N, C-alpha and C positions, 0 to 999 in steps of 0.2 A: 856061054852056058845056056842050055835050053831049059824050058819049064819042067821037063820031065826030070832033069837032074836036080832041080830045085826042090821037087816034091820028095826027094830022098832025104833031105836034111830035116832034122827035128827042129822045132821052134827055138830050142835053146842054142842051136848052131846057126841060126839065121844071121847072126852078126858076122859070120864068116863069108857070107855071100855078098857080092857086089850089089849095090843098091839097084842098078839097072836090071839085075836078074830076078828081083823079087816081083812076082806077078802083081798086077794092079789090084787084084782082090785083096791080097795081103797088105798092100800099102793102104788101101782104103780102110781096112780093118784097124790098122795101127792109128790112122788119122782119126777114125771114129772113136777109138779107145782114148786117144789124147783129148778129144773134145769132151767125152764123157767124164774123164778125169778132171778136166778143167771146170766143167759144170759142177761136179761134186765138190771140188775145192772152193768154188765161188759160193755154192749153197752153204757149205760149212762156215765160211767166213761171214756170210750174211746172217746166219743163225747166231753166231757169236756176237756180231755187231748189234743185232736186235736185242739180245740179252743185255749187252752193255748199255744200250740206250734205255731199256726198261729199268735197269738198276739205277742209272742216273736220274731218270724221271721220278722213280719211287723215292730216292733220297731227297730230291728237291721238294716233293710233296710232304715228306716227313719234316723237312726244315720249316715248311709253311705252317705245320701244326705246332711247332715249337716256338713260333713267334708269339710275343705277348699279345693279350687281347686289345691293347691300346693301338696296335697296328690296324689300319683300315682294312676291312675284309676284301675290298677290291684288289689290294696289293698282294693278297694271298692267292690270287687266281692265275697270274702269269708267272712263268718260270723266271724270267728276268727280274720281275718285281720281287719275287720271293728271295732270289739270290741277293739283290741289292738291299732289301729290308734286313736280311740275315746278317750281311756284312755290317750294316749300320748298327744293328742291335748288338753284335759281338763287340764292335768298337765302344759302344756305350757301356757294356758290361766290363770291358777292360778298364775304362776310365773309373767306373764305380769301384772296381777292385783296387786300383791304385789309390783312390781316395780312402777306401776302407783300411788299406795297409798303413797309410799315413796317419789316420785317426787312431788306429791301434797302437802305433808307435808313440804318438803323443800321450795316449792314455797310460802306456807303460812308463814313460818318463814322468808323468804326473804322479803316478803311484809311488815311484821311487822318491820323488821330492816330498810327497806326503809322508812317507815312511821316515825320512830324515827329520821332518818337522815334528812328527810324533815323538821321535827319540829325543829331540831337543827339548820338547815340552816335558817329557818324563824326567830328563836330567834337571831341568829348572825346578820342577816340583820337588825333587829329592833335595835340592839345595835349600829350598824354602823350608822344608821339614827339618833339615839339618841345622839351619840357622834359626829356626823357630820364628820365622818372619810371618807376619800376618798381612793381609791386604789393607788393613786400616792404617798401617804405617807405624 
């Protein structure tokens, strides 16, 4: 097939042509198109990746601001230090929470025992009045 016959095909029919019959100009154009498409794809990926890194960095900075003032300020400057201090602080908070739950449970049990004792005292006071007993004996 000659180049003149190739020119009669529309671009949508180019797939019907044998690869050898496509003039170098058209092959270069498709290669250039592929390169441009690849560059565009890479640029889009780089933009998405940059936004992801910025988001992560912003969240790490935010974590640094949430750390208690007892944490040394130098530990709040490095990302790794912020993450480690955050993990340590969260573990500390979890232990405090567990302790608080245990204390609340103990208080609840003590209140229940106290209520029973008050009831017992009330019953004993009623018996004293009923039998007209005095503390003097």
